C-alpha positions as CSV (number, residue, x, y, z in Angstrom):
1,M,102.7,125.7,28.7
2,S,103.7,124.0,24.8
3,S,102.2,122.5,21.9
4,L,103.8,119.9,19.3
5,L,103.0,122.8,16.7
6,R,102.7,126.1,16.0
7,C,102.1,127.9,12.7
8,A,100.0,130.6,11.2
9,A,96.8,128.8,9.1
10,G,98.2,129.8,5.9
11,E,101.4,128.4,6.5
12,F,99.6,125.4,7.3
13,S,99.4,123.9,3.5
14,A,103.6,123.8,3.6
15,L,103.8,121.6,6.2
16,E,101.1,119.0,5.5
17,L,103.5,116.7,3.4
18,H,105.7,115.7,6.7
19,L,102.8,116.5,9.0
20,E,102.2,113.5,10.5
21,E,106.6,112.4,10.8
22,R,106.9,115.9,12.6
23,L,104.2,115.9,15.0
24,A,105.1,112.2,15.8
25,E,108.5,113.2,16.3
26,Q,107.4,116.1,18.9
27,M,105.3,113.8,20.5
28,K,107.9,111.2,21.4
29,H,110.4,114.1,22.5
30,S,107.7,115.8,24.4
31,T,106.0,112.7,26.2
32,G,108.4,110.0,25.6
33,R,105.7,107.5,23.6
34,F,105.0,107.7,20.1
35,P,101.5,108.4,18.7
36,S,98.3,106.0,18.4
37,P,97.8,105.1,14.7
38,G,94.3,106.6,15.7
39,E,96.1,110.1,16.6
40,R,98.0,110.2,13.3
41,R,94.8,109.8,11.5
42,S,93.2,112.6,13.0
43,W,96.3,114.8,12.7
44,S,96.1,114.0,8.6
45,R,93.0,114.1,8.4
46,S,91.2,116.6,10.5
47,L,94.0,119.6,10.5
48,P,94.4,120.4,7.0
49,V,90.3,120.8,7.2
50,L,90.5,123.2,9.8
51,A,93.7,124.9,8.3
52,A,91.3,125.3,5.0
53,D,88.3,127.0,7.0
54,L,90.6,129.6,8.9
55,R,92.2,130.4,5.4
56,D,88.7,130.5,3.4
57,A,87.2,133.0,6.2
58,G,90.4,135.2,5.4
59,L,92.0,134.6,8.4
60,S,95.3,133.4,7.7
61,G,97.7,135.1,10.4
62,V,95.4,133.2,13.1
63,E,97.6,130.8,14.8
64,M,97.1,127.7,15.3
65,L,98.2,125.4,18.6
66,V,98.5,122.1,17.8
67,E,98.4,118.9,20.4
68,F,98.2,121.8,23.1
69,Q,99.1,120.7,26.4
70,L,96.8,122.0,29.2
71,P,98.6,123.1,32.4
72,L,99.6,120.6,35.4
73,T,97.8,117.5,33.5
74,S,98.9,115.4,30.5
75,K,95.7,116.1,28.4
76,R,96.1,117.9,25.5
77,A,93.6,120.0,23.3
78,D,93.8,119.3,19.8
79,V,94.3,122.9,18.5
80,I,93.6,126.2,20.4
81,L,93.4,129.1,17.7
82,A,95.0,132.4,18.8
83,G,94.2,135.7,17.8
84,V,93.0,139.4,17.9
85,D,89.3,139.6,19.0
86,R,87.4,141.2,16.5
87,R,85.5,143.6,18.9
88,T,88.3,144.5,21.6
89,S,91.5,144.2,19.8
90,R,92.6,142.1,22.7
91,P,93.8,138.0,22.7
92,A,91.3,135.9,21.8
93,Y,91.6,132.0,21.5
94,V,89.1,129.0,20.5
95,V,89.6,125.8,21.7
96,V,88.6,123.4,18.8
97,E,88.1,119.4,19.5
98,L,88.4,118.0,16.2
99,K,86.1,114.3,15.7
100,Q,86.4,112.0,12.8
101,W,82.5,110.7,13.8
102,T,79.8,110.4,11.3
103,E,77.4,109.1,13.3
104,A,76.8,109.4,16.7
105,E,73.1,109.5,19.0
106,R,72.4,111.0,22.6
107,F,73.1,107.9,24.9
108,E,69.5,107.3,26.2
109,D,68.4,110.8,27.5
110,S,71.5,112.1,28.5
111,D,72.9,115.5,27.4
112,E,76.1,115.0,28.3
113,L,76.8,111.1,27.4
114,V,76.7,109.9,23.2
115,L,77.1,106.5,21.7
116,V,79.6,106.7,18.5
117,G,78.9,104.6,15.6
118,G,81.7,101.9,15.2
119,Y,82.9,102.6,18.5
120,G,80.8,99.9,20.4
121,T,78.6,100.2,23.5
122,R,80.4,102.4,26.0
123,P,78.8,105.6,26.1
124,T,81.6,108.8,25.9
125,T,81.0,112.3,26.4
126,H,79.1,115.0,24.2
127,P,82.3,116.5,22.4
128,G,80.7,120.2,23.2
129,A,80.6,119.3,27.0
130,Q,84.0,117.7,26.3
131,V,85.7,120.9,24.8
132,S,84.1,123.2,27.4
133,G,85.6,120.9,30.1
134,Y,89.2,122.3,28.3
135,V,88.1,126.2,28.1
136,D,87.0,125.7,31.9
137,Y,90.4,124.5,32.8
138,L,92.7,126.4,30.7
139,T,90.8,129.6,32.7
140,D,91.6,128.5,35.9
141,F,94.9,127.4,35.7
142,T,96.6,129.8,33.2
143,A,97.5,133.1,35.0
144,S,97.4,135.7,31.7
145,L,93.6,134.3,31.5
146,A,92.9,135.3,35.2
147,D,91.0,138.5,34.5
148,D,89.8,138.0,30.9
149,A,87.8,134.3,31.3
150,G,85.6,135.3,28.3
151,A,88.7,135.6,25.9
152,V,88.6,131.9,25.8
153,R,85.9,130.0,23.5
154,G,85.4,126.3,22.8
155,L,84.0,124.3,19.7
156,A,83.8,120.9,18.5
157,Y,84.3,120.4,14.6
158,L,82.7,117.4,13.4
159,H,83.7,117.8,9.8
160,N,82.8,114.4,8.3
161,A,79.7,114.5,9.9
162,T,76.1,115.6,8.4
163,D,73.6,117.3,10.7
164,H,71.4,114.3,10.1
165,G,74.3,111.9,11.3
166,V,74.3,113.6,14.3
167,G,71.3,115.3,15.0
168,D,71.0,114.1,18.6
169,L,74.1,115.8,19.3
170,L,72.8,119.4,18.0
171,T,69.7,119.2,20.6
172,A,72.0,119.8,23.4
173,P,72.3,122.7,25.1
174,T,75.2,125.0,23.8
175,T,77.2,127.9,25.6
176,P,80.5,130.2,24.2
177,A,82.2,127.1,25.5
178,S,80.7,124.3,23.8
179,R,79.4,125.3,20.0
180,L,79.3,122.4,17.6
181,F,79.7,122.2,14.1
182,T,79.4,119.5,11.5
183,G,81.0,119.5,8.1
184,Q,77.5,120.4,6.6
185,R,78.0,123.9,8.7
186,R,81.0,124.7,7.4
187,G,79.8,128.1,6.3
188,E,78.4,129.0,9.9
189,L,82.0,127.7,11.1
190,R,83.6,130.3,9.0
191,D,81.4,133.2,9.4
192,Y,81.3,132.1,13.7
193,L,85.2,132.2,13.2
194,Q,85.3,136.0,11.3
195,D,82.9,137.2,14.1
196,V,85.7,136.1,16.6
197,F,89.0,137.2,15.0
198,A,90.0,140.2,13.3
199,P,91.8,139.2,10.2
200,Q,95.6,140.0,12.1
201,S,98.4,138.0,12.6
202,G,97.8,136.0,16.0
203,A,101.4,135.7,16.8
204,D,101.4,138.1,20.1
205,A,98.2,136.1,21.5
206,A,99.9,132.8,21.2
207,D,103.5,134.1,22.7
208,L,101.2,135.0,25.3
209,L,99.5,131.8,26.0
210,L,102.8,129.8,25.6
211,G,104.5,132.2,28.2
212,S,102.0,132.6,30.8
213,A,102.8,131.4,34.0
214,I,100.7,128.7,35.7
215,R,98.5,128.9,38.5
216,P,98.9,125.6,40.4
217,S,96.3,123.1,40.8
218,R,93.7,123.7,43.5
219,Q,94.6,121.0,46.1
220,L,91.7,118.5,46.6
221,M,91.8,119.8,50.4
222,A,92.0,123.3,50.1
223,V,88.6,123.3,48.1
224,A,86.4,120.2,49.8
225,A,84.0,122.4,51.6
226,D,83.2,124.0,48.2
227,E,83.3,121.2,46.2
228,V,80.7,119.5,48.5
229,Q,78.4,122.5,48.4
230,R,79.4,124.0,45.4
231,R,80.1,121.9,42.7
232,E,82.0,124.5,40.1
233,M,85.4,124.3,41.9
234,F,86.9,121.5,39.8
235,T,86.8,120.8,36.1
236,L,86.7,117.2,35.0
237,L,88.3,115.9,31.7
238,D,87.4,113.7,29.3
239,E,87.7,109.8,31.0
240,Q,87.1,111.8,34.4
241,R,83.7,113.4,32.6
242,D,82.9,110.1,31.3
243,A,83.2,108.2,34.7
244,Y,81.2,111.5,36.3
245,N,78.5,111.5,34.0
246,Y,78.0,107.3,34.0
247,V,77.6,107.4,37.7
248,L,75.0,110.2,37.3
249,Y,73.2,107.7,34.7
250,A,73.6,105.0,36.8
251,V,72.3,106.7,39.5
252,R,69.4,107.6,37.8
253,K,68.7,104.6,36.3
254,A,68.8,102.7,39.3
255,S,66.2,105.1,41.0
256,Q,63.8,104.8,37.8
257,S,64.0,100.9,37.2
258,N,65.0,99.3,40.3
259,T,67.9,98.4,38.5
260,K,71.8,98.0,40.3
261,T,75.3,98.6,39.2
262,A,78.4,99.1,40.3
263,V,81.2,101.4,39.0
264,V,84.5,100.7,38.8
265,I,86.9,103.5,38.2
266,S,90.3,102.5,38.2
267,G,93.7,104.8,37.5
268,G,97.3,105.5,38.8
269,P,98.3,108.3,41.1
270,G,97.3,111.7,40.2
271,S,94.9,110.4,37.7
272,G,91.8,112.3,39.5
273,K,90.1,109.6,41.3
274,S,89.1,111.9,44.2
275,V,88.2,114.5,42.5
276,I,85.6,112.5,40.5
277,A,84.4,111.5,43.9
278,L,84.0,114.9,45.5
279,S,82.5,116.4,42.5
280,L,79.6,113.3,42.5
281,M,79.5,114.0,46.1
282,G,78.3,117.6,45.4
283,E,76.2,117.1,42.3
284,L,73.8,114.0,44.0
285,G,73.8,115.8,47.3
286,R,72.2,118.8,45.0
287,Q,70.0,116.2,43.2
288,G,68.6,115.1,46.8
289,R,70.4,111.7,46.5
290,T,71.4,109.7,49.5
291,V,75.0,109.7,49.1
292,I,78.0,108.9,51.3
293,H,81.5,109.2,50.9
294,A,83.7,106.7,52.4
295,T,87.6,105.2,52.2
296,G,89.7,103.0,54.4
297,S,92.3,105.9,55.8
298,Q,91.6,107.5,58.7
299,S,93.9,110.4,57.8
300,F,91.8,111.0,54.5
301,T,88.5,110.7,56.1
302,K,89.5,113.1,59.2
303,T,91.2,115.7,57.0
304,L,88.0,115.9,54.7
305,R,85.6,115.8,57.7
306,K,87.6,118.9,58.9
307,V,88.1,120.8,55.6
308,A,84.4,120.1,54.3
309,A,82.7,120.5,57.3
310,A,84.3,124.0,58.0
311,R,80.9,125.9,57.4
312,N,78.4,123.2,58.2
313,P,79.4,120.7,60.7
314,R,76.8,118.2,59.6
315,V,78.8,117.4,56.4
316,R,80.9,115.7,58.8
317,K,78.2,112.6,58.4
318,A,79.0,112.3,54.6
319,F,82.1,111.0,55.5
320,L,82.3,107.3,56.7
321,Y,84.8,104.5,56.5
322,F,84.5,101.2,54.7
323,N,83.7,99.5,57.9
324,S,80.5,101.8,59.0
325,F,78.0,100.1,56.8
326,M,77.6,96.2,58.7
327,A,74.5,97.2,59.8
328,M,73.2,99.0,57.1
329,E,70.1,97.6,55.3
330,P,70.5,96.7,51.5
331,N,70.1,99.6,48.9
332,S,69.6,102.1,51.9
333,L,71.8,104.4,49.7
334,D,71.3,105.6,46.1
335,C,75.2,105.8,45.7
336,V,78.3,105.1,48.2
337,I,81.3,106.6,47.0
338,L,84.4,104.5,47.7
339,D,87.3,106.3,47.5
340,E,90.9,104.7,48.0
341,A,89.0,101.1,47.3
342,H,92.4,99.7,46.8
343,R,92.1,99.8,50.7
344,I,89.3,97.4,51.2
345,R,89.7,95.0,53.9
346,E,88.9,91.3,54.1
347,T,86.4,91.7,56.9
348,S,85.0,95.2,58.7
349,V,85.4,93.7,62.1
350,N,87.9,94.8,64.6
351,R,88.7,94.9,68.0
352,Y,85.7,97.2,68.9
353,T,83.2,95.3,66.6
354,R,80.0,94.3,69.2
355,A,79.5,90.0,69.2
356,E,76.7,89.8,67.1
357,M,78.1,92.0,64.4
358,R,81.1,89.4,64.1
359,T,79.5,87.6,61.1
360,G,82.8,87.3,59.3
361,R,80.8,88.6,56.3
362,P,83.3,90.2,53.4
363,Q,83.7,93.9,53.7
364,I,83.4,94.1,49.9
365,D,80.1,91.8,50.1
366,E,78.7,94.8,52.4
367,L,80.0,97.8,50.1
368,L,78.4,96.5,47.4
369,S,74.7,95.8,49.0
370,V,74.4,99.1,50.9
371,A,73.9,101.1,48.0
372,R,72.2,100.7,44.2
373,T,75.1,102.3,42.8
374,P,78.2,101.7,44.5
375,V,81.4,103.5,42.9
376,F,85.0,102.1,43.6
377,L,87.9,103.9,42.6
378,L,91.2,102.6,43.0
379,D,94.6,102.0,42.0
380,Q,95.8,98.5,42.2
381,Y,99.2,99.6,42.6
382,Q,98.5,101.3,46.0
383,V,97.7,97.9,47.8
384,V,100.5,98.5,50.9
385,R,99.3,96.5,53.3
386,P,98.1,92.4,54.0
387,G,94.7,91.7,53.8
388,E,94.0,95.0,51.4
389,M,91.1,93.2,49.1
390,G,90.3,96.4,46.8
391,T,91.7,95.0,43.3
392,V,89.5,95.3,39.8
393,A,89.2,91.5,39.7
394,D,88.4,91.0,43.3
395,I,85.2,93.6,43.0
396,R,84.1,91.8,39.6
397,A,84.3,88.6,41.5
398,A,82.4,89.7,44.6
399,A,79.9,91.6,42.2
400,A,79.4,88.4,39.9
401,Q,78.3,86.3,42.7
402,R,75.6,89.0,43.4
403,G,74.4,89.5,40.3
404,I,75.4,93.0,39.9
405,D,76.8,94.3,36.6
406,V,80.4,96.0,36.7
407,M,80.7,99.3,34.7
408,Q,84.6,99.8,34.6
409,I,86.4,103.2,33.4
410,D,89.9,103.2,33.3
411,L,91.5,106.8,34.0
412,E,94.9,107.1,31.7
413,D,95.5,110.3,32.1
414,Q,97.9,112.3,35.2
415,F,97.4,115.5,36.9
416,R,99.7,115.2,39.4
417,S,103.7,115.2,39.1
418,G,103.1,118.6,37.1
419,G,100.9,116.3,34.5
420,S,103.9,114.1,33.7
421,L,102.9,110.6,32.6
422,E,106.8,110.3,31.7
423,Y,107.6,110.4,35.6
424,I,105.1,107.9,36.5
425,R,106.8,105.6,33.8
426,W,110.0,106.2,35.6
427,V,109.1,105.7,39.3
428,E,107.1,101.9,37.8
429,G,110.5,101.6,36.1
430,L,113.1,102.4,39.1
431,L,111.0,100.1,41.3
432,G,110.1,97.1,38.5
433,L,106.4,97.7,38.9
434,G,104.0,96.3,36.4
435,G,106.5,95.0,34.0
436,A,108.5,98.7,33.5
437,E,112.0,98.2,32.8
438,A,114.3,100.9,34.7
439,H,115.4,103.5,32.5
440,R,117.4,106.8,33.0
441,W,114.7,110.0,33.7
442,P,114.8,111.9,30.9
443,G,113.7,115.3,32.4
444,D,110.7,117.0,32.0
445,D,109.8,120.8,32.3
446,R,106.8,120.5,34.4
447,F,108.4,118.2,37.1
448,T,111.8,118.3,38.8
449,V,113.6,115.0,40.2
450,E,116.6,115.7,42.3
451,V,118.6,112.7,44.3
452,M,120.1,114.1,47.5
453,E,123.3,112.6,48.5
454,S,122.0,113.4,52.6
455,P,119.1,113.8,54.4
456,Q,120.5,117.1,55.5
457,E,120.5,118.1,52.0
458,L,117.2,116.7,51.4
459,E,115.3,118.6,54.1
460,A,117.1,122.0,53.2
461,W,115.9,121.5,49.9
462,L,112.2,120.8,51.0
463,A,112.9,124.0,53.5
464,A,113.6,126.1,50.8
465,K,110.5,125.1,48.7
466,Q,108.4,125.8,51.8
467,S,109.6,128.9,52.7
468,A,109.1,130.0,49.0
469,G,105.6,129.5,49.4
470,F,105.1,125.7,48.6
471,G,103.6,123.0,50.3
472,A,106.7,120.4,51.2
473,R,106.8,117.1,52.8
474,M,109.3,114.3,53.9
475,T,108.2,110.9,54.1
476,A,110.2,107.4,54.5
477,G,109.7,103.5,54.0
478,Y,108.6,102.3,57.6
479,S,112.4,101.2,58.1
480,W,112.6,102.9,61.9
481,P,110.6,102.5,64.8
482,W,107.6,104.8,66.1
483,S,107.7,105.5,69.5
484,D,104.8,107.6,71.4
485,P,105.6,111.2,72.4
486,R,107.4,111.3,75.7
487,P,105.6,112.4,78.5
488,D,106.8,115.9,78.6
489,G,104.9,116.1,75.0
490,S,108.1,116.0,72.9
491,L,108.7,113.6,70.0
492,V,111.2,110.7,69.7
493,P,113.5,111.4,66.7
494,D,113.3,107.8,65.9
495,V,114.5,108.2,61.8
496,Q,117.9,108.1,62.7
497,I,120.8,108.5,59.9
498,G,123.9,108.9,60.7
499,D,124.2,112.2,62.9
500,W,121.0,113.7,61.4
501,S,117.4,112.7,62.7
502,R,113.7,113.8,63.2
503,P,110.5,112.0,64.1
504,W,107.7,110.4,62.6
505,N,104.5,112.1,62.3
506,L,102.4,111.4,65.4
507,K,100.3,108.3,65.3
508,G,97.2,109.3,66.9
509,D,93.9,112.2,66.9
510,R,95.6,114.8,69.0
511,A,98.2,117.4,68.8
512,V,101.2,117.4,70.9
513,G,104.0,119.6,71.3
514,G,103.1,121.7,68.3
515,A,102.9,119.1,65.7
516,P,99.6,118.1,64.2
517,P,97.7,115.1,65.0
518,A,98.3,112.3,62.4
519,P,95.0,112.9,59.9
520,L,96.4,116.4,59.3
521,W,99.9,116.1,58.8
522,A,100.1,116.4,55.3
523,T,98.1,119.6,55.3
524,D,98.8,121.4,58.6
525,P,101.8,123.7,58.1
526,A,103.2,122.5,61.3
527,G,103.9,119.0,60.1
528,F,106.8,119.8,58.4
529,G,109.1,119.0,61.2
530,Q,108.0,115.5,61.1
531,V,108.6,112.3,58.8
532,G,105.2,111.2,57.3
533,C,104.9,107.5,56.9
534,I,103.1,105.8,54.1
535,Y,99.6,105.6,56.2
536,T,99.4,109.4,56.9
537,A,100.8,110.2,53.4
538,Q,98.8,108.0,51.3
539,G,96.2,109.8,49.8
540,F,97.5,113.3,50.0
541,E,99.4,115.5,47.7
542,Y,101.9,118.5,48.3
543,D,104.0,120.4,45.7
544,F,107.4,119.0,46.7
545,A,107.7,115.3,48.2
546,G,111.0,114.4,49.8
547,V,111.6,110.8,50.0
548,I,114.3,108.4,52.0
549,F,114.5,104.9,51.0
550,G,115.0,102.6,54.2
551,P,117.1,100.0,54.3
552,D,114.2,97.5,53.7
553,L,114.5,97.7,50.1
554,V,118.1,98.1,48.9
555,W,119.7,97.4,45.2
556,R,122.3,94.5,45.1
557,G,124.6,94.3,42.1
558,D,121.8,94.3,39.3
559,S,118.7,93.6,41.2
560,W,116.2,95.2,44.0
561,R,116.9,92.8,47.3
562,I,114.3,92.8,50.2
563,V,115.5,93.2,54.2
564,R,112.5,91.8,56.3
565,D,114.3,92.6,59.3
566,A,114.8,96.2,58.4
567,N,111.1,97.0,58.3
568,K,109.5,97.9,61.3
569,D,105.9,97.7,60.3
570,A,103.8,95.2,62.5
571,A,101.3,94.5,59.8
572,L,104.2,93.0,57.7
573,R,105.9,91.2,60.5
574,S,104.5,87.7,60.3
575,R,106.1,85.6,57.3
576,T,103.2,83.2,57.4
577,Q,100.6,85.8,56.6
578,V,103.0,87.7,54.7
579,P,104.9,85.5,52.5
580,D,108.3,87.2,51.1
581,A,106.8,87.5,47.7
582,D,103.9,89.9,49.0
583,F,106.2,91.4,50.9
584,D,108.4,92.2,48.1
585,R,105.5,93.6,46.2
586,L,103.6,95.4,48.9
587,V,107.6,97.2,50.2
588,R,107.7,98.3,46.4
589,N,104.1,99.8,46.3
590,V,104.6,101.6,49.4
591,Y,107.9,103.6,47.6
592,K,105.4,104.3,44.5
593,V,103.1,105.9,46.9
594,L,105.5,107.9,48.3
595,L,107.0,109.2,45.2
596,T,104.3,109.5,43.8
597,R,102.6,112.8,46.2
598,G,104.1,115.7,44.6
599,M,102.8,117.8,42.0
600,Q,105.7,120.0,41.0
601,G,109.0,117.9,42.1
602,V,110.5,114.9,44.3
603,G,113.6,115.0,46.0
604,I,114.9,111.4,46.8
605,Y,117.4,109.7,49.2
606,S,118.6,106.4,50.7
607,S,120.1,105.3,53.8
608,D,122.0,102.9,51.9
609,P,124.8,103.8,49.4
610,E,124.9,101.0,46.7
611,T,120.8,102.3,46.5
612,L,121.9,105.9,46.2
613,R,124.2,105.4,43.7
614,H,121.5,103.0,41.4
615,I,118.9,105.4,41.9
616,A,121.5,108.4,40.8
617,S,122.3,106.4,37.9
618,L,118.6,106.7,36.4
619,T,118.6,110.7,36.8
């Protein structure tokens, strides 16, 4: 674990003169980006106030861990105070969220959302709830705190505010993880800190926290059953929590005042969209709301059905597909949660659709109609098939035609790839997506990037990870044929590179020859022996990802080249329906999805030597 700055409160004043520059340099080194002006202002105006309060309380030995990075995420807590518990003499910690607000009020009747003076009309999470989320997240994923969760407390410090300016916020319920202090209550803050910490050095406590092992993130499928029926399994942070609370607010408002709002939650891979979706499923179900979860992925939905319904088969009925709503009346549901909404199709009609239902109605229109609060969770750069219509612009246009208001919330943080935003930037630069430029992988202690010289080396690397108890899967671009199993049940080793070959994952819903059905390839241990394709891997995560670039996307000279004849995906075959420009975009999106499935590392190989050399030159 790490922070941008560590010092005892008594040493802080000596650092103030060059504080911004030092923190900015550390942030650039740690994250690859420079701080925003708002972050710089917070450092120069808020940190000295907190340090002075600690000194005035006689706690100069308490350590300040500034911009502490929470494990396995890019999110940072403003400060964690580390010291010795006054009562037990054990390590004690206080997570501090610093706000420069002078005025804020509750958003309508919500205890979780607030409006901040001068910050526009979009509500944000109550700072007490925000810091409480940090406390929960830290204790959930820090091994040294596993048996001592009570060692961590939390507080929000609005040091520029008076009680009058934020009076609404002071009425919200508080816990030891969510206390709130204003500048007017500095005396109470000092008393509180004196009650928590002994006047001793916090160096050992800081060492323990910074050196702690990290428990891996609870993977989505492993806790889906608990999440649907027991909300506390996931901790939501910042924009995740904003999105979650806003949806709850919108559902409540729709039922009380007969209104309708569509919520669009947009974020990249690993930003927590599916965590929000399942959290909402659990909470809205407990509130007695009618809510359905839907995706466009057979693999994803079937896995959710299997795991979430492990204790109660009735739960399966809450997990449907985007084309399940053709016959439902408008506003039949309080809420429909549309995960992976980038996979919305032009129409719900398929070969099994009854003749009377073949109306040509757009699928997005059905989804907007079916619930008072439709929620779309999407990543525009994961559109990988022609005919997928789930962009923010598509949803806004369809909503406008129906007179439906849209609230958009963007998720900027990263919870996959070890929380490494730099890795996501590197992948986008490698593939030339979103205007990003290619650059060398700068390295990140939280995430491993390896380029392999052969598929044998890649497979051996993944096998070693699997043997060590990690989840590991190999995937490839759709550049090889995909055969049905032989009559004897054995799988055809379609993915052939030199003298190495392996089968694709199964196509269907039945296990064959010891291999799991397609929907369970990513989660069943027996899935390790097959190569996963984009349609099987999308929506899932595992500890270590192996990715094979096929000959459909190769590097020549100074740019990527598409080789359409090398691609075996029938959905991309028609040059009339899928022009070269669309094919290029879709194939690059495919490789981005495959490269961003890993939580702790990725191994990369290309069957094309020049492409392999190019990728290796960027690592």
